[in-house]
Each structure stands twice: as C-alpha cells, then as structure tokens.
N, C-alpha and C positions, 0 to 999 in steps of 0.2 A: 059628817061622819068621817073619822080617820080611817084610811085604808092602808094596810101594811104592804110594803113592797115584798118581793119574793125573798130577798136576803133577810129581812126582819122576820118574815113568816118562818123560814127555816130555823132561825135562831130561837124563836119562841117555841117551835115544835121540839127542839132539842132540850129546852129548859122545862117543858111541860111535865115530864114524868117526875114523880116524887124522888127525892134524894135517898140514897141508901145510907142512913145515919147509924145503923148498927144498934139501935135501941129497941128494947121490947118491954112491954108491960102486960100484966094479966088483966083481962077484961071479961065481963060476962057477955056471952054471945047468945042471942036468941034466934030461933028460926026466921023470924021476920027480918033480922039484920042481914042474913044471907039472901033472903028473897029480895030485899031492897037493892043489894049490890047486883044481883042477877038481873033485876028489872032495868037498872041503869045501864048495864052491859048491853042488854037487848035493845034498849032505846038508842044508844049510840050506834050500835051495829045496824039496826033496821031503819030508824027514822032519820038518822044523820049521815048514813052512808060510810061510816068508818069501816076499815077492813079488819079482819081477824088478826092481822099482823101488827095492828096499831099497839104500841107498847103499853098504853094505859089499859086497853082491853085485855092484853096478856096478863098484866098484873092483877086485874080484877078477877080473872079466872084462877090465878094462883092463890089469891086471897080467899076466894070461896072454897077452894080445895082445902086450904089450911083450916078454915072454919068448920067444914064438914068433918075433917080429921079430928078436930077437937071434941066433937060429939061422940066419937068412937070410944 
C-alpha cells in the first residue's frame, strides 16, 4: 500500500474541493437527493472525524441550503 508523505497529503487536500467553474444547469431535485447529501455529510463528520470547517463539508451544507431554497 502506498502511503503519502505530509507534503503530498497537503497538496491533495488543497486539490480535493471541486473547482468553481461558473457553470450552472437546471435539474430536478427530490427530497431524497437532499437527504442523501445530508447523510454523507453526517457520515464524514461522525464516522470519519472530519471537522465542520472541512471545505467539502462546508460546501455540502451550502448545497443543501440551495436545494431547500429551490423548494420554496
């Protein structure tokens, strides 16, 4: 098994978040889609020990907020 050194780990951590490409499309969102994202958020937070400050978790919360807003 390959183990990353600290420098490689930092580089991958910086590249992990999705790029802001400035594109948007219209999609149909169902309640279960939001529930899926929330479940993944909780899994990363609880089971894998990520912090609330982790950028991917922040973006997941932003995404679910957008999805809820689309239902209003």
